[in-house]
Structure formats: structure tokens, C-alpha cells
N, C-alpha and C positions, 0 to 999 in steps of 0.2 A: 224469415225475415231478417233476423239479427244477420245471417249469413250472408245475403244477398246484399243488404244495407253495408258490410263489411267488405265486399268487392266492387260496390260502387265507388267506396272511399279510396282506392286504391290510389298511390302517388307516384309519381316518377322517383327511380332509385338510380340518381348516378353512381359511376364506379368512381371508387376512390384511389386516391393517389397510391397507397399500398396495394391495392388490387391490379391496377395496372402494371405497377412493378413487378407484381409477383407473376402475373401471367405473361408479361414480355418477356421474363427471365426465363421463365418455364417454355415458351415458343424457341427463344434463342437456342435454348438447350436440345430441344426435338429438332431443330434444324440441322444442328451439326451431330445429331446422333448417327452412329454408324457411318459416320464419313472419315476413310482414311485418312490419316495425316500426310502432309507432303513432306517425303525424306529427301528428294533428289531433286536435279532442277527438272522443269517442267517441259515436255516434248508438246508438240502440236496434237499428236496422236494421243496422249494422256489427256490433254486439256478437254478434247473434243469427248473423251471418254467419261472424264470425271462430270462433264456437265449433262451427258447422258444420264448418268447413275445417279448424281446427287442434286441437280438443279431443282429448285423447289418449283419453278414453273411447269417444268415436264413431271415431276411427281404429281402435279395438281391435274394435268392432261389424263395421266395414268389412272386417277382416282375417277374422272368423270366418265373415262371409259368402262371401269368397272360399276361403275353407277348404272349405267347405260345397260350393260350385261344383268345386273340385279333386276330391273325393270321388266327385262325380258324374262326372266325367270319367274318371277312373279306373275307376270301375264298369263305365262302358259296354264298355270293353275287356275287362271279365272275361267278355262274351258272346260274343267271337271265338274259334273253334277253337285248340287248343294247337298250337303248332309249336316242337318243342323238338330241339335241336342237340347232339349230344353226341359226345366223343372220348375215348379211353383208352388207357392205354399198361399193358401188363402185362411182369414179368419173373422168369423160374424160375432157381434156381441147378442146378436138374437137370432131364434132360428129363421129361414127362410121359409114363412107360411102365406100358402096360397089358396083363394077361394076360386071355384068354376062354376060355370053357368052350364045350365041344362041347353044343348043344342037344339032340341025340339021345341020346349015353351019358350026357352029364351030367359026362362025365370032363374035366380040362384039356386044353386043346389042345395038340397036339404042335408047334405051329409055335412059333417064338419070338417071347419078347413084343415088341410093336411101339410106336412112337412115333409119336401121332398129332398133335402140335402143336409149332411151333417155342418155343423157350425165352423168346423176346420177340417181342411183338406189337403192333400198333397199330390200334386197331378205332372206324369213325366211325359215327355212327347221326343220321338226320333223320326224325323221327317227327312225325306229322300225327294229333292225336286230336281227337274231337269227343264231346261226350256231351248229349243231349238234355235229361238231367235237370239238370244243370250250367247248361244254357243258360237253362232255365226258371226256376231259382232266380236266377242272375244278372238275368234279365230284371225280374222282381218287386223284387229289391235295388234296381236302377237307378232303378224306378219311385219306390221309397220315398226315393232319395238325392234324387230331382228335388223329392218333398216337402219334404224335409229344407232343401235350398237356398231354397224359398219361406217356410220356417220363420225360416231367418235373417234374411231381409229383413223378415218382421214384427217379429223383435226390434231389427233396426236401426231400425226406423219408430217402434216401442215406446219407444228410447233417445232417438230424435229429439224425441220428445214431450218427454219427460222433461227433454232438455237445454234445448230451449226454455224451459220452464216456469220451469227455474233460473234460467238467465239475465236472464229478465225479471224475476224477484223479486230477484235480486241488484243487477239494473240499478236498480230504484227505490231499492233501499236505499242504493247508491252515490250515486244523484241527493240524495236526502235528506241524507245525511252532507255531501254538497258544499253544497248548499244553507244547511245549519242551522250549518256548522262555525263560518262567521264570527260568527253572532248568537250561537252559544252562548259562545264565547271572551268577546266583547264583556259578554254580562250576566254570565259569571264575575268579569270583573274589576269591574265594576261592584257586586257582590256582596261581593267582597273589599274593595272601599273603604268600602262602609256597615259591613261588620265592623269595620274598622279605627275609622271614625268612632265607632261604637257604643262599643268600647273605650275611645277617649281620651276620651269624655265621661263615659263610667264611672269612670274615673281621676281625672279634673278635679272629680267631685263635681256635674255639671251636672245629670244624671239620677238617678233614685233606681236602687238597684243591681237590684232586682227589674224594673223595666221595663226597663232595659239589657239583663238576662238574657233577658228575653221577647224582646227585638228581636233579639238575638243569636241567639235559638234560632230564630227565624223566618227569618233570614238564612243561619244553618246549613242549613236544611231544604233552602231552595231552591239552594244550593249543592250539597247532596247528590243534589239530583234533576237539576242541569245536568252534574254528573260523571258520572251514570249515563248520561245520553243520549250525553255524549260517548263513554264506554265502548261502548254499543250500537253507535255509528255508525262505529266505528275498525276494523271487522273487514269492512265492506261491500266496500271496494276490493279488499282481499286476495281475498275470496270471487269477485269478477266477472274478476279478473286470472287466477284458476286455472281459470275455465270457460272463458275465451278463449284460455288456452295465454300469456298475457302474462308479462314479467318481474314476480314477485312484490314485488320492492322499489318500483317505478317507480309513481309518484302519476298516477293516471287521471282524465283530465278528461270528463264527461258533458254531453250535450247532451241536455235533455229534449224529446221531441216535441211538436208544438203539441197534438195530438189526444190527449190523455190517456185519456180515457175515452168510451166507445159503448157505447150500451145497445140495438142494432141487434138482438141475439139475445134480446132480449125478446120480441119480436114474431113470432119463429119458433116455430110449431105443435109441441106434443110428441110428435105421429105423425111429422110431417117427421123429427125428431130420432131418433126409433126407427128409423125407415129407415136414415137415415145410419150409424147405431150398427151395426146387421145388416150393411150393405154394406160398410163401411170398418174397423170396429174392429179393432185389431191383434191383440188377444187372443182374439177371436172365431174371427178368419179363422185363426188358428192351431190352433185347437180343431178345425176342419175339417179340415186338412191332416194333424193326428194321426189323426183318425177315418180317413182315406184311408188313412195307413200300418197302421193297425189291421186295416184290410181285405185291403191287401195281404199281410200276415204271414198272415192266414187261407189266401190262396192258395198262401203256401209252403208251408204245412203240408200242404195237401191235393195238393201236388206229391212228396212225400215217399212217399204210398202207393202212387204208380205206380212198375212198373217201371223199371230204368235201361237205356237203350239207346245203346250208345255204340258208335263207329266208328273205325278207326284203319289208318294207310297209313303205312310209314317205309321209308326207303332206307337201307341198310348196306353197310358195307364191311370188310373186313380183310386186312392183308399178310401174314397166316400161311401160309407156303409148303405146307403139307399141305392147305389146303383147296383144291379143285377149281374153285369156284366163289368167288372172292375179291369180288364185289359181287351183292347180290341184295335184292330188293324183298318186303315182307310187307304185308298186307291181311287186314283181319279186322273182325268186328263181335261184340259181347258183348250178352247180355241177361240182367240181374240183376233178382233180387226179394228183399228181405228177407222171408223168412215170418213171421217172430218179428215183424217189424214190423206186422202186421196187427193183434196186441193190443193195441198203443200206439195205434194209429189212434182210436179213439172218446176216450181221453184228451187225445189231441192237437188233436181238431177242439173237444172243451170247452173247452181252453183257448183255441183261436184263438175261437173265439164268446164267450167271456168277456171277451177281449181288445178285441173289437170293443163289445160292450154296455158295457163299463168307459169306452170313448172317446167312445162315443155319449152316456153320460150326463155324463160330463164337459163336452161340447159345450152338452149342456142347461142343465149347472149355469153354464157359464161365460157363457152367452146371458143367464140370468138376472141376474147377476152384474154384467154390464156395463149391462144395461137399469138397474139398481136405481143403478149409478156415475152414469149419465146424469142420471136425475132427481135425485139427490143434487148433482151437479155443477151441473145448473140450477138448484135449488133456492139452493145456494151461491152463484152468478153474480148471483142475484136478490138474497140478502141483502147479497153484499157490495157491490152497488152503492148499497143504499141506505144501508150503513153509511159508505160514502164520500161520499156527498151530506150526510149527517148530519155527517160529520167537516168536512166543506168549509163548512157553514154555520158550526158553533163556532168554526173556525179565524178565519174572517172575522170574528166578533164580537171574539173575543180581540184579533185585530189592531187593529181599530178602538179597543179600549180601551186597549190598551199604547201606542196613539199617544196618545189623549188625556191619558193619564197623562204621558207622556213630556214632552208640552207644559207640563202643570202643573207638573211637577218642574223645567223650565227656566224658569218663572215663579216659582220659590220657593213654590208654592202647595200643593206635593204633596209627601211625603217619600220618600227615596231608597229607604227600604223597600217603598214602595207601588210605585216605579218597577220594583225588581229583580223583585217578587213577580208584577206583570202582565206583565214581558217573560219571566220563566219560564213563567208560564201560556199565553203567546203560543206560546213555542217548543215547550212541551208539545202545544199544540192542532195544530200544523204538523207536528209528529213525529208525531203520529196519524193526521194528516191522508195524511203519505205511507205509514205504514201501512197505513191503509185502502185507498190507492191502489195497494200494492204485493200486498194480498190480493184487492183486486178483480180486478188482471192475473194472479194465480195463478190464479184461480177461472176467469176465462176461458180461461187456457191447458188449465186441467185439462179444463173443457167440449171443448175444443177437441180433446184428444189422445183422449177418450172417445168423441166423434162420429168419429175416426178421420180428421180433416182435416189436413192439412200442406201447408206449400210445395211447389210442383211443383220439386225440385231433383234432378240426378241423383247418383248414388251413385259420385261421381268427384270425387277431389280435386284434379284438375287444373284445375279450374273457376277462373275468374280471380276475386279477391276482388271487385274493382268490380261484376262481373257476378252475383256470387252476393249481393252487397249489394242491388243492383236487384231480384233475384227476392224477396227477403226482403222489401223496401219494399213490393212489388207486394201480395203475399200479406198483410201487414199491412193496407194500405188493403181489400183484399178481404173480410178477417175484418171490420174495423171497420163494414162495408155489409151484413155477414151472409151474405158467401158466399166460398167457399174452394174450390179444386178438390179432387174428392174422391181418395181415395188410390189406388182402383182404377185411374186414368190415369194415376198417376206412374210413372214407368219407375225 
């Protein structure tokens, strides 16, 4: 009673600040454990490789897949017969004394009451039991767990697709920030100089107040645009560092690849893409496995309608001195059938059939969804390519204009306001070019994910980073030529 009352009086125990700090510090240390430090400038293929190897979200997916595999291994043991060993001890404060009655006369026996067991005794038992019904249930449950392992692998693939897409987007944002950072600061400094010169001219009466204010208004507007660009680019490095599990406070230098844009997938037919989607798309493959799990559930429901047949064999022992045979064996078989369970059989079958119908309907719905996603991804890929080509052309024109205006400003034939305005326009055009490039890479990754194509990498964290980087480089080269290894052959 005291123990029960102690359990009933348990109170909430909130974490203390020191406990939170200790656990958080340990978590941060574990997150950076075995992560190779960045020693050189970061390439795109190394960024993807680092994300695959060190990203915490991907580690979680790998652990979920391992957990599903563990559930399958445990479920396989459920099909084995049960072998139970037991031992017991009993003690009485008085002898077990019984009376008897004459079976003919019904009168109490004239013999003295007798003792039939020792006050203390130890018993042992080793029992072997096997049930045909339990074996069938465990067999189909194991088949379902095997499909759940495959579903976990598809979840890992889908997470890999999303991770590669996020890394490529963050990488190009970081590249644009790195490229434009110096130009933005130089142009901001020039704009502030022009603003000071205008205010000085206004105070000295060299220009009319209205012209000076209009001039200052244009300069301030250019400054606002430049500062908004600087703010937009400032978060790119942190996003990329988070994806590759690098220290968030470290400055990362990226190296732009030589081949930034490839239109190889423009020439792939839509029919070929639909074949790739049906064969490799992670969501569609998952829906097939779910349909198989639903069919296994139907068979498990059918098993409940059959009689249960079980066999048992046991070896027993006791040190009770009153027993003539202190060691003996038992064997038996039992057939059982729930007669009232027949009444629920039609409802159980209807429920199982409904589950199969829902799974099939979801599979059909998923197929139409992923085909729609494929057509949309292909269209977005085409549009993003056109947008990049247009943004690239505009940037080249604005860059040439800014160069011409800078030369004229040096020759004192152009005002500083025109220089700042054209430099700002050139920076904006270059920013839009990088944005269009990032959107194109995201569209290409989205199309790749929808088609179910990915680098042929093993689901093992022990793969060396240089080897993984080389694998990613080969995969990117294949993708840029319109080819990549299908997911069905990836281990």
C-alpha cells in the first residue's frame, strides 16, 4: 500500500536550465561528430555529397529504415514455435490435509485425514507449443513487415530527392551572394558618395532645391534596392551550411561549376518520361506496396474463420516427496473453433475487401497525381530554361551599359547618379539571372525527383566523402546528358 500510494503521488518534474543546456550541448556535439571539416572551396557535387552523408534529416530516414528492418527480423521469430521454461517455489505454513467421503454410502470415511503434499516444493516445466493459426497470422504479418521495409526505403529515396533539390537551390543562392557581395558594397558606397555630394551642392546653393531633392530621391531609391538585395542574399550561406551540417557561423566559399545549364531533357519524349515515372517514382512504388499490405490483411482476416489447431509437449518435475513419479512428460493436441465468430465473418470479409478497394483506389489516384506532376515538372523545366536564357541576355546588355556609363563617368561626361543607377540595374539583372538559374536547377531537380531518378549510392554512412563526391559528380554529368541510373537498380 505504501508503494502504491508513492506511485499515486508522483508530481511533474520539469527540466532545469542546466539539464537543458547539458543535453543541448551534447546534441550539438553529436550532430558534428565524424563530420569532415571544410578545407577548400565547396563545389556543387561536394555540397550534395556532404548533405547526403551528414544531413541530420537523412540520418533520421536511414534510422527509420533500419527500424523497419528490425521489426521484420523480430516478426520472423514470431513464426517459430513457443518453447517456455518455467520454475516455481511454494511454501505453506500448515500441511495440506484433506478428508474423503465413501463413494458408496456417501458417509465420511472412517480413515484418518491424510496429507497429500509437502509444505514446501519446487516445480520445473519446459513446454513446447505450436499453433497453426498463430503461425499463419505471423507469416502474413511478416510479409506485411517486409513491404513496410520497402516503403521505408521509398521514403528515404523521396527524402533524398528533396534534399538534393534543396541543396542545389541553396548552393546557387550562396553563389549569387558570393558573386554580388562585393559589387553591392561598392555600388552602395558610390550611391552614398553621390548622396553626400548632392546634399553639399544643395547646401551651397549650386543647384535648385527641387532638382537636388529629386536627385536625392533617385539615389535613395537605388540604395533601397541595393540594401534589399544584400538582405536577401545574407541568409543563403546559413541555409547551405544547415543542409550540409556545417558550422552555421563559418563563411563558406563556393565554386560555380563550368556547365550550369543543360537542355538535354528537352529532347526526351513524354512517353519515355511516363515510363520512367511508372517504373521509378517513389510515391507510386509506395502505393503498390500499400496495396500488397492490404491484400495480406485480407488473408489474415480469412485465417480467423478457420479452427485453431495447436500441439504441445512438456517436461515437468517436482521435488514433492508425496509424488510417486517426480518427473513426467505430457503431450496433447487441441482443436478450437469460435462458433460465434462465424457471425462476424461476413463483416470482417467486407471490411478486408473495402481495405483492398481503398488501397487500389489510392494507387490509381497516386498514379494520376504523379503523372500530372511529371507533365507539370516538364513544363516548368521548359519555362525555367526560357526564363534563364532571357535573364542571361538582359544581364549581358545591362552589364555592357554599366561598363559604358562607368567609362563616361570617368571621363566626366556622365553624372554619378547615372553611374549608380546603371550599376544598380546591372546588379539587379545579375541577381535575377542567378534567381532564374536557381529556379531552373530546382525545376530540373523536381523533374528528376518525379521521374524517380537519383545517384546510385549505397544507404551506408561509412562511404568515404571523396568516393561519394565522385559518385555525385558522375551522376550530375549523366543527368546533364539526359541519362541517369534508374532507381530500380539502386541498392
